[in-house]
N, C-alpha and C positions, 0 to 999 in steps of 0.2 A: 768735544776735546776733554781728554781725561787728564787731570793734574796730578802729577806727581809731589809737587810742592804748591801748597795753598795757604800762605799766612798773611796777615795783616796787623799792623798796628804794633810790631814788636819793639820792646823797649828792653834795656838793660843798663844798669849803673853798677859801678864799683865804687862804694863811698860816695863822694861828691862828684864823680866823673861819670857823665852820661855818655856810655860809650856808643849805644844803639839806640835811635831815636826814631819812632814811629816807621819802621821798615815793614814793606809789604813786597811781597815776592810770589809770582807764580811762574810754574815751569811744568810744561807738558811733558807727559811721559815719553820716553825714548829721545828726548832731545839733549843736546849739548849746550848749555847756557853759561855765558861769561858774567861774572860777578865782578865789575871793574871798580876800583878806587885806590886811592894813594894809601900807603902804609899808615896804620894808626887810624883808619877811617871807619873801623869795626866789622870789616869782613870776617875776621876769624871768630869773633864773638857770635856773630850771626850764624855762620855755619854750625858752631858749637850748640846754638839754640836749636837749630833744625834737626841736628841728629841726636838730640836727647842728652846731651853731655851737660848743657847749662838750661836752667829753667828762666824764661823771661820774667821780667818784672811785671810786664802787662803785655796785652796782645794775645792772639789766637790764632788758630789755625791747624791744618794738617800736612804730614808728610806721608806719602803713601797710603793714604786714606785714614791714618791714625792720628788722633789728637796729639799735639806736640807736648802738652802739659801730662795729660793723665795717662797716655799710653807711651811715654818717652822710653820705656825699657824695651818696648816691641819695636820701636823705630831703630834704636840701637842694633838689634838683631838683623835687620833687613837693610841695614845703610853700611855702606863702606865709606871710611873717612881716612884720608891721606894727610896727616899733618904737614906744615910747613918746614918743621925741623925733622931730621930723620930720627925716628923714636923706636926703632927696634934694637935689639941687643947686638953691640959691635963685637962682643967677645962670642958669639955663636956664628956658626957658618950660616950661608944662605938658606940650605935645605933645613937647618936645625931651626931657624928663625920661623921658616914655613910650617914646621911640624909643631912648633910651639903654639903659633897662631891657631892651627887646625885644632889642637887639644882645648884651647882658651874657648873657641866657639861650639866644642863639642860636637865637630863634625864626624860624620861617617866616612868611609873610605879615604882615609887621611892620607895613605901613602899616594894613593891614585890621584888625588887632588894635587898633591904637592908636585908630583911628577908632571901633571898637566900644567900646573902653573909655571913651573921651571921651562917646560918646552915653549909655551905660549910666548914667554917674555924673554926667549934666548939666554936664560941662566943656567942651563943644563951643564954646560962645560965647567962652569964656576961653583957649582952646588957645594963643593967643600970649601970654598974661599971663606974666609971669615969677613963678616959684614964691615968690621971696622976698617978693613984694607981696601974697600971698593971705592972707586972715584964717584963723583957726585951723580953722574948719568947712570951708573949701576945700582947705586943706592936708591935712586929714584925707581928704577925698575922693580928692584925688591920690594919696595914700599908699596908699589902698585900691586903687586902680586899678592902681598899680604892683605891689602884692603879689598880685594876681590876674591880672596881664596873661597869664602863662604856665599858666594854668588849673590850678592846683594842686589836690591832692585833699584837702588839709588846710590851714586858715588858722589861724595862732596870731597873735592880737591882744593887744598889751601896752598896758594902760591906754588904749585908743583914743579914749576921749570925755573925757580930762582937759583941763579948760581949755576945753571947747567949750560953746558956748551951747545951751540946751534944743532949740531948733528944728533945729540941726544935727545933735545928738545922736539926735533923734527918726528924720531923714532916714537917718543913718547906719545905725540899727538896723534900719529898712526895708529897706536894700540887704543887710544881713548876712542877714536872714531870708529875701529873695529868693534869695540865694545858696545857703542852706541847703537851700530847697525845690527847688535843682536837683542836689542830692546832695553839697555841700560840707561837709564836717567843720570845725565852728569852735571854737576854745578861746579864750575871751576871759578875760584877767586884768584884775581891777578892784578898787578899794576901795570903790566906791559899793554900798551894799546895794540901792539901789532898781534897779539893773541886774542 
């Protein structure tokens, strides 16, 4: 069994508030794993520690075989992270957001990668639509396209279907299963028991 995530004893406090306490997680490569908990239980903070955006106060482990503390920069480059709140530019089109993301990651074949992502997530017909005018389900597709554009080995999804209609949720999950079948490891935080 090869582990994409193998961490133990993670702790994180902000001031006197202990947000994450002694969290340990193991996720096999190529699996979809749910990270279930109520709002405010530390799921987002844990995901941010796993992908190198936050440094734990204590604890240790690896993501993608890299140390979560000393190799956080490399983990960021190999991980896709989709935030709970839509975090792309609302005044850019779908295609412009993906082109910008491709430049941030310094990707080669940018135009080809953007076109492939647009096609894969059914966004081609809307490529020139401003992101700010999209419904929740379409914003979600765009965010997923952006978070997988650099072909990460690990995808962290923070409450990805909150506020999205059932049909859009189903489409989203179909795409996640497709990505997992291609070998991508996915950790999804949610407070929805049915997911």
